[in-house]
MIFI-850922 format. One record per residue (C-alpha): residue in one letter; x, y, z; chain. Coordinates in nm, 4 decimals. Each point is the difference from the previous one (the first is absolute). Layout:
// MIFI-850922
  rest        px        py        pz  kette
     A         X         Y         Z      A
...
This chain:
// MIFI-850922
  rest        px        py        pz  kette
     M    2.6935    8.8566   -0.6753      A
     A    0.3791   -0.0444    0.0148      A
     K    0.1399   -0.1764    0.3048      A
     A    0.2442    0.1694    0.2373      A
     L    0.3019   -0.1885   -0.1405      A
     S   -0.1066   -0.0175   -0.3648      A
     G    0.3094    0.0287   -0.2177      A
     I    0.2322   -0.1640    0.2529      A
     R    0.1472   -0.3332   -0.1081      A
     V    0.1414   -0.2489    0.2511      A
     L    0.2297   -0.2935   -0.0695      A
     D   -0.0763   -0.2570    0.2681      A
     L    0.2708   -0.2597    0.0619      A
     S   -0.1375   -0.0942    0.3402      A
     R   -0.1830   -0.3081    0.1182      A
     V   -0.1915   -0.1418    0.2979      A
     L   -0.1498    0.2873    0.2056      A
     A    0.1892    0.3152    0.1042      A
     G    0.1033    0.1078   -0.3512      A
     P   -0.3211   -0.1112   -0.1713      A
     W   -0.2032    0.1791    0.2687      A
     C    0.1859    0.3226   -0.0800      A
     T   -0.0476   -0.0336   -0.3750      A
     Q   -0.3660   -0.1022    0.0354      A
     M   -0.0635    0.3244    0.1895      A
     L    0.1742    0.1958   -0.2758      A
     G   -0.2111   -0.1870   -0.2557      A
     D   -0.3229    0.0716    0.1873      A
     L    0.0954    0.3679   -0.0199      A
     G    0.0348   -0.0201   -0.3769      A
     A    0.3644   -0.0862   -0.0674      A
     E    0.0750   -0.2549   -0.2718      A
     I    0.1601   -0.3009    0.1705      A
     I    0.2136   -0.2390   -0.2047      A
     K    0.0622   -0.3064    0.2135      A
     I    0.3064   -0.1982   -0.1040      A
     E   -0.0263   -0.3712    0.0784      A
     Q    0.2091   -0.3104   -0.0549      A
     P   -0.1244   -0.2043   -0.2973      A
     G   -0.1630   -0.3253    0.0987      A
     K   -0.0187    0.0914    0.3686      A
     G   -0.0917    0.3608    0.0598      A
     D   -0.0498    0.1651    0.3363      A
     D    0.0476   -0.2533    0.2813      A
     T   -0.3503    0.0694    0.1284      A
     R   -0.1591   -0.1345   -0.3179      A
     S    0.0539   -0.3449    0.1542      A
     W   -0.0862    0.0944    0.3593      A
     G   -0.3358   -0.1708    0.0245      A
     P   -0.2562   -0.1196    0.0761      A
     P   -0.2249    0.1889   -0.0054      A
     W   -0.0227    0.0575   -0.3746      A
     H   -0.2260    0.2029   -0.2275      A
     G   -0.0782   -0.1328   -0.3451      A
     E    0.0741   -0.3320   -0.1654      A
     G    0.2723   -0.1431   -0.2195      A
     A    0.2126    0.2576   -0.1792      A
     D   -0.2058    0.2805    0.1556      A
     R    0.0658   -0.1132    0.3567      A
     L    0.1632    0.2584    0.2277      A
     S    0.0731   -0.0205    0.3720      A
     A   -0.1820    0.2293    0.2410      A
     Y    0.3409    0.1167    0.1225      A
     Y    0.1002    0.1124   -0.3497      A
     L   -0.3386    0.1674   -0.0508      A
     A    0.0542    0.2054    0.3153      A
     A    0.2932    0.2026   -0.1328      A
     N    0.0044   -0.0041   -0.3816      A
     R   -0.3031    0.1717   -0.1500      A
     N    0.0446    0.2862   -0.2479      A
     K    0.3232   -0.1461   -0.1388      A
     K    0.1333   -0.1395   -0.3254      A
     S    0.1941   -0.3271    0.0173      A
     V    0.3085   -0.0206   -0.2204      A
     A    0.1962   -0.3254    0.0291      A
     I    0.3721    0.0541   -0.0689      A
     D    0.3008   -0.2128    0.0908      A
     I    0.2303    0.2624    0.1482      A
     S    0.2800   -0.2531    0.0449      A
     K    0.0620    0.0205   -0.3762      A
     P    0.1721    0.3004   -0.1612      A
     E   -0.2895    0.0491   -0.2422      A
     G   -0.2434    0.0139    0.2920      A
     Q    0.2190    0.2504    0.1812      A
     A    0.0071    0.2145   -0.3133      A
     L   -0.3810    0.0023   -0.0055      A
     I   -0.0114    0.1184    0.3626      A
     R    0.2416    0.2812   -0.0810      A
     E   -0.2200    0.1015   -0.2932      A
     M   -0.2990    0.0132    0.2336      A
     A    0.1898    0.1879    0.2718      A
     L    0.0717    0.2741   -0.2536      A
     K   -0.3737    0.0456   -0.0461      A
     C   -0.1047   -0.0305    0.3669      A
     D   -0.0200    0.2466    0.2868      A
     V    0.0335   -0.2478    0.2853      A
     L    0.1576   -0.3398    0.0589      A
     V   -0.0869   -0.2115    0.3048      A
     E    0.1974   -0.3158    0.0844      A
     N    0.0503   -0.2262    0.3004      A
     F    0.3055   -0.2040   -0.0930      A
     K    0.2674   -0.0624    0.2611      A
     V    0.2586    0.2756    0.0370      A
     G    0.2198   -0.0155   -0.3102      A
     G   -0.2251   -0.2573   -0.1652      A
     L   -0.0584    0.2058   -0.3135      A
     E    0.3574    0.1242   -0.0461      A
     K    0.1040   -0.3170   -0.1830      A
     Y   -0.2710    0.0717   -0.2567      A
     G    0.0896    0.3667   -0.0381      A
     L   -0.3420    0.0927    0.1388      A
     D    0.1095    0.1663    0.3249      A
     Y   -0.0672    0.3670    0.0689      A
     L    0.3309    0.1385   -0.1218      A
     S   -0.0209   -0.1946   -0.3264      A
     L   -0.3560    0.1119   -0.0733      A
     K    0.0622    0.3544    0.1189      A
     A    0.2520    0.0237   -0.2824      A
     V   -0.2784   -0.0981   -0.2403      A
     N   -0.2700    0.2183    0.1563      A
     P    0.1109    0.2660    0.2528      A
     R   -0.3660    0.0834    0.0698      A
     L   -0.0745   -0.3509    0.1284      A
     V   -0.1249   -0.0342    0.3581      A
     Y    0.1418   -0.3340    0.1115      A
     C   -0.1479   -0.1633    0.3115      A
     S    0.1830   -0.2986    0.1495      A
     I   -0.1925   -0.1954    0.2657      A
     T    0.2053   -0.2381    0.2153      A
     G   -0.0204   -0.1569    0.3429      A
     F    0.2697    0.2130    0.1608      A
     G    0.1016    0.2746   -0.2403      A
     H    0.3247    0.0608   -0.1866      A
     S    0.2189    0.0590    0.3063      A
     G    0.0689   -0.1695    0.3306      A
     P    0.1105   -0.3535    0.0984      A
     R   -0.3237   -0.1641   -0.1161      A
     A   -0.0168    0.1768   -0.3371      A
     H    0.0768   -0.3126   -0.2023      A
     Q   -0.2311   -0.2302    0.1947      A
     P   -0.3424   -0.0922   -0.1355      A
     G   -0.2824    0.1504    0.2031      A
     Y   -0.3612   -0.1130    0.0216      A
     D   -0.2989    0.1466    0.1774      A
     L   -0.0141   -0.2587    0.2796      A
     M    0.3674    0.0227    0.0942      A
     V   -0.0157    0.3798   -0.0114      A
     Q   -0.3045   -0.0021    0.2277      A
     G    0.2224   -0.1861    0.2442      A
     L    0.3143    0.2098   -0.0440      A
     S   -0.1847    0.3315    0.0199      A
     G   -0.1583   -0.0708    0.3378      A
     L   -0.3508   -0.0117   -0.1451      A
     M   -0.0551   -0.3598    0.1097      A
     S    0.1236    0.0779    0.3507      A
     I   -0.2998    0.2297    0.0514      A
     T   -0.2578   -0.2163   -0.1801      A
     G   -0.1962   -0.2831    0.1584      A
     D   -0.1160   -0.1198    0.3394      A
     P    0.2353    0.0970    0.2854      A
     A   -0.0049   -0.3615    0.1182      A
     G    0.0575   -0.1479   -0.3447      A
     E    0.2732    0.0040   -0.2607      A
     P    0.0774    0.3022   -0.2196      A
     Q   -0.2394    0.0238   -0.2934      A
     K    0.0226    0.1309   -0.3525      A
     V   -0.2704    0.2298   -0.1301      A
     G   -0.2673   -0.1904   -0.1956      A
     V    0.0969    0.1548   -0.3347      A
     A    0.3483    0.0718   -0.1419      A
     L   -0.0281    0.3513    0.1369      A
     V    0.3669    0.0947   -0.0322      A
     D   -0.0116   -0.0784   -0.3723      A
     V   -0.3178    0.2036   -0.0407      A
     M    0.1376    0.2957    0.1984      A
     T    0.3232   -0.0146   -0.1994      A
     G   -0.2038    0.0144   -0.3208      A
     L   -0.1816    0.3072    0.1322      A
     H    0.3237    0.1736    0.0990      A
     A    0.1574   -0.0869   -0.3348      A
     C   -0.2970    0.1549   -0.1784      A
     I    0.0350    0.3177    0.2085      A
     A    0.3724    0.0183   -0.0751      A
     V   -0.0582   -0.0487   -0.3734      A
     L   -0.2582    0.2779   -0.0073      A
     A    0.2346    0.2315    0.1913      A
     A    0.2847   -0.0718   -0.2424      A
     L   -0.2251    0.0613   -0.3000      A
     N   -0.1053    0.3328    0.1466      A
     Q    0.3611    0.1039    0.0610      A
     R    0.0854   -0.0951   -0.3575      A
     H   -0.2178    0.2903   -0.1145      A
     D    0.2609    0.2350    0.1485      A
     T    0.3231   -0.1922   -0.0598      A
     G   -0.0733   -0.1842   -0.3234      A
     R    0.1668   -0.3042    0.1557      A
     G   -0.1183   -0.3244    0.1508      A
     Q    0.1568   -0.1561    0.3067      A
     F    0.0635   -0.3249    0.1852      A
     I   -0.2383   -0.1115    0.2771      A
     D    0.1375   -0.2455    0.2562      A
     M   -0.3090   -0.1533    0.1661      A
     A    0.0528   -0.2629    0.2720      A
     L   -0.2592   -0.2174    0.1723      A
     L    0.1830    0.0278    0.3339      A
     D    0.0128    0.3809   -0.0178      A
     V   -0.3732    0.0121   -0.0677      A
     A   -0.0886   -0.2485    0.2735      A
     V    0.1989    0.1847    0.2662      A
     S   -0.1195    0.3451   -0.1074      A
     T   -0.3647   -0.1062    0.0124      A
     L    0.0203   -0.1180    0.3600      A
     A   -0.1297    0.3540    0.0588      A
     N   -0.0883    0.0741    0.3645      A
     I    0.1254   -0.3411    0.1163      A
     G    0.3416    0.0702   -0.1489      A
     L    0.0094    0.3357    0.1749      A
     N   -0.1000   -0.1630    0.3283      A
     Q    0.3315   -0.1862   -0.0227      A
     R    0.1896    0.3156   -0.0952      A
     V   -0.1492    0.2028    0.2846      A
     T    0.0243   -0.2575    0.2793      A
     G    0.2836   -0.2277   -0.1079      A
     V   -0.2263   -0.2938    0.0864      A
     A   -0.1049   -0.2470   -0.2670      A
     P   -0.3824   -0.0055   -0.0360      A
     K   -0.1638   -0.3361    0.0602      A
     R   -0.2893   -0.1868   -0.1559      A
     M   -0.3353    0.1157    0.1341      A
     G   -0.2358   -0.2104   -0.2075      A
     N   -0.2898    0.2198   -0.1053      A
     A    0.0577    0.2668    0.2652      A
     H    0.1655    0.3372   -0.0596      A
     P    0.3099    0.1055    0.1949      A
     S   -0.0998    0.3662    0.0252      A
     V   -0.3809    0.0166   -0.0303      A
     V   -0.2558   -0.1703    0.2299      A
     P   -0.2491   -0.1503   -0.0739      A
     Y    0.1091   -0.0720   -0.3557      A
     Q   -0.0310   -0.3740   -0.0532      A
     V   -0.2149   -0.3051   -0.0679      A
     F   -0.2750   -0.0898    0.2452      A
     E   -0.1975   -0.3212    0.0306      A
     T   -0.3760    0.0380   -0.0454      A
     A   -0.2913   -0.2344    0.0682      A
     D    0.0440   -0.1627   -0.3409      A
     G    0.3526    0.0785   -0.1190      A
     H    0.2468    0.2868    0.0044      A
     M    0.0149    0.3638   -0.1089      A
     I    0.2334    0.2966    0.0026      A
     V   -0.0377    0.3093    0.2162      A
     A    0.2417    0.2820   -0.0823      A
     V   -0.0433    0.2861    0.2474      A
     G    0.2194    0.2865   -0.1172      A
     N   -0.0684    0.2717    0.2569      A
     D   -0.1488    0.0658    0.3413      A
     G   -0.3356    0.1146   -0.1360      A
     Q   -0.0417   -0.3252   -0.1899      A
     F    0.0895   -0.1898    0.3159      A
     A   -0.2800    0.1733    0.1897      A
     H   -0.2471   -0.0892   -0.2747      A
     F    0.1281   -0.3592   -0.0051      A
     V   -0.0336   -0.0689    0.3698      A
     G   -0.3362    0.1767   -0.0003      A
     A   -0.1232   -0.2449   -0.2653      A
     L    0.1360   -0.2860    0.2117      A
     G   -0.2002    0.1205    0.3008      A
     L    0.3199    0.0929    0.1840      A
     P    0.0012    0.3839   -0.0178      A
     E    0.1780    0.0267    0.3345      A
     L    0.3221   -0.1254   -0.1620      A
     A    0.0322    0.3252   -0.1922      A
     E    0.0087    0.1914    0.3296      A
     D    0.2508   -0.2326    0.1662      A
     D    0.3416    0.1687    0.0214      A
     R    0.1634   -0.3287   -0.0985      A
     Y   -0.1810    0.0044   -0.3358      A
     R   -0.0955    0.3618   -0.0674      A
     T    0.2873    0.0616   -0.2440      A
     N    0.1674   -0.2236   -0.2549      A
     A    0.3347    0.0212    0.1811      A
     A   -0.1698   -0.1175    0.3190      A
     R   -0.1788   -0.2793   -0.1858      A
     V    0.3297   -0.1249   -0.1437      A
     E    0.1470   -0.0034    0.3508      A
     H   -0.3003   -0.1802    0.1473      A
     R   -0.0751   -0.2266   -0.2949      A
     A    0.0094   -0.3132    0.2156      A
     T   -0.2951    0.1068    0.2150      A
     L   -0.2036    0.1726   -0.2702      A
     I   -0.0050   -0.2587   -0.2780      A
     P   -0.1595   -0.2831    0.2016      A
     Q   -0.2930    0.2264    0.0894      A
     L   -0.0528    0.0976   -0.3625      A
     A    0.0411   -0.3603   -0.1172      A
     D   -0.2675   -0.1260    0.2412      A
     A   -0.2477    0.2587   -0.1283      A
     M    0.0778   -0.0719   -0.3665      A
     R   -0.0825   -0.3683    0.0424      A
     S   -0.3584    0.0890    0.0906      A
     R   -0.1188    0.0775   -0.3555      A
     T    0.0568   -0.1198   -0.3551      A
     T    0.2409    0.1556   -0.2455      A
     R   -0.2901    0.1319   -0.2095      A
     D   -0.1599    0.1611    0.3073      A
     W    0.3202    0.1687    0.1075      A
     D    0.0785    0.1131   -0.3538      A
     A   -0.3326    0.1814   -0.0184      A
     A    0.0147    0.1368    0.3550      A
     L    0.3526    0.1373   -0.0278      A
     A   -0.0674    0.1504   -0.3422      A
     Q   -0.2836    0.2006    0.1580      A
     V    0.2425    0.1668    0.2414      A
     N    0.2812    0.0405   -0.2589      A
     V    0.2404   -0.2440    0.1587      A
     P    0.2294   -0.1587   -0.2635      A
     A   -0.0814   -0.3693    0.0056      A
     G   -0.0851   -0.2811   -0.2357      A
     P   -0.0027   -0.3719   -0.0757      A
     I    0.2962   -0.2089   -0.1086      A
     N   -0.0865   -0.1080   -0.3537      A
     D    0.1446   -0.2735   -0.2101      A
     I    0.1082    0.1111   -0.3484      A
     G   -0.3300   -0.0935   -0.1606      A
     Q   -0.1928    0.1961    0.2602      A
     A    0.2348    0.2959   -0.0417      A
     L   -0.0581    0.0118   -0.3763      A
     A   -0.3764   -0.0414    0.0460      A
     D   -0.0249    0.2734    0.2637      A
     P   -0.2337    0.2762   -0.1241      A
     Q    0.2808    0.2550    0.0300      A
     S    0.2324   -0.2145   -0.2139      A
     V   -0.2788   -0.0494   -0.2529      A
     A   -0.0688    0.3740   -0.0116      A
     R    0.3678    0.0679   -0.0661      A
     G    0.0187   -0.2668   -0.2712      A
     L    0.2880   -0.1903    0.1609      A
     A   -0.0903   -0.3355   -0.1574      A
     T    0.0385    0.0685   -0.3706      A
     M    0.1179   -0.1544   -0.3265      A
     A    0.3120    0.0470   -0.2105      A
     G   -0.1279   -0.0985   -0.3398      A
     D   -0.1546   -0.3422    0.0595      A
     R    0.2110   -0.0712    0.3086      A
     P   -0.0960    0.0711    0.3637      A
     A    0.1862    0.2873    0.1620      A
     I    0.0027    0.2235    0.3064      A
     A   -0.0216    0.3675   -0.0872      A
     S    0.2741    0.2553    0.0465      A
     P   -0.0619    0.2102    0.3113      A
     L    0.1122    0.3147   -0.1833      A
     R   -0.2833    0.2418   -0.0705      A
     L    0.0929    0.2858   -0.2341      A
     S   -0.2927    0.2173   -0.0987      A
     E    0.1399    0.0944   -0.3423      A
     S    0.1779   -0.3236   -0.0943      A
     M   -0.1525   -0.2923    0.1841      A
     P    0.2108   -0.3182   -0.0096      A
     D   -0.1740   -0.3204   -0.1008      A
     A    0.0810   -0.3697   -0.0134      A
     G    0.0073    0.0254   -0.3793      A
     A    0.1685   -0.2799   -0.1909      A
     A    0.0156   -0.3552    0.1317      A
     P    0.3399   -0.1374    0.1044      A
     P    0.1595   -0.1292   -0.3211      A
     L    0.0841   -0.3530   -0.0997      A
     L    0.3707   -0.0702   -0.0368      A
     G    0.1364    0.1706   -0.3118      A
     E   -0.3453    0.1221   -0.0991      A
     N    0.1339    0.3384   -0.1154      A
     T    0.3468   -0.0926   -0.1266      A
     A   -0.0700    0.0466   -0.3705      A
     E   -0.2068    0.3136    0.0625      A
     V    0.2815    0.1719    0.1919      A
     L    0.2851   -0.1121   -0.2251      A
     R   -0.1838    0.1184   -0.3078      A
     G   -0.1857    0.3030    0.1307      A
     L    0.2549    0.1467    0.2426      A
     L    0.3298   -0.1186   -0.1456      A
     G   -0.0954   -0.0149   -0.3668      A
     H    0.1077   -0.3589   -0.0631      A
     G   -0.1695   -0.1509   -0.3028      A
     P   -0.1951   -0.3271   -0.0043      A
     D    0.2947   -0.1918   -0.1426      A
     E    0.2332    0.1310    0.2716      A
     V   -0.2440   -0.0968    0.2712      A
     A   -0.0447   -0.3444   -0.1534      A
     A    0.3782   -0.0454   -0.0092      A
     L    0.0282    0.0968    0.3690      A
     V   -0.2677   -0.2541    0.0857      A
     A    0.1749   -0.2678   -0.2064      A
     Q    0.3269    0.0663    0.1836      A
     A   -0.1788   -0.0206    0.3404      A
     I    0.1014    0.3571    0.0774      A
     V   -0.3634    0.0901    0.0585      A
     Q   -0.3310   -0.1768    0.0533      A
     A   -0.2961    0.1338   -0.1909      A
């Protein structure tokens, strides 16, 4: 069965995480992804190990594996005019281009949006940068960690008594990849009506600030900067981590009915009738007196006991897994989250389309693995031409 994006071809000039995450999603959905890499070096993340998978020439870093399945690797030196000409040839035959060079970084090669729009007016061109193409920081490099700090995300993450903390994964990069994918799909849909592509200006800072969600709006509504609350929730109580007899677990009470069921399971049903705790708004106001009572009761039984007991009364709760436990959880196993891309380990796409199910598909490619295939099959260059390009170090094949 054809995939949702079968027939769409993407020229991927991005590296590291945000751009490759976007193009991997497009590839999972069936688009053909042609990943352009620097000969002899490739995507920076190829060297970001350990850990590694494979040995010798087949060795790839886990970081690279995470964002580069379902792609073809074409190694071209775009600093040379002949390499730039090859990119322009490809752009003419592609629907989408994704890049994450600094603002203006591709102009000197004639590979910026306006130059390629002249070659292919139908091209959807997505530029991913730290701060976008306008504003005083536009020309500064931007990385996930510094954007987590600038956006305010770190100011609301971590123990209130400790220092600001980054999220445990490069979440701004991942979210930017998701938003870039959404924008690309929207532009492709609009092209059906206009016949034209367009330029997408995608900035890590914009994404990080916009995805502060309710916490961002707390600032907008009150004018007061939200503070770190550790694992507690500023607007919902109890919605946090509790210590148990043998560890910790999460309890996430989302409404007053769940609260009544929760305190009933704790043997404290009277709390649900107490005016200080009857409603969520009251519980937020009286958090300081409520939480110690709940915490004392939670320490009386093991995590496993509470998990079973709270599940029986439909209170959202559960253990805090490490990554191995998360992947081995029966629900994760049932959903096939630990999977393979070719002969390489992968984590499955969360997208579930009944008529065109994405899959991990092809393993992340070795550097330049598909150079000859693409130059000959897509661009029509003969074997002698390809050999000459290799001899001149324009490409690696």
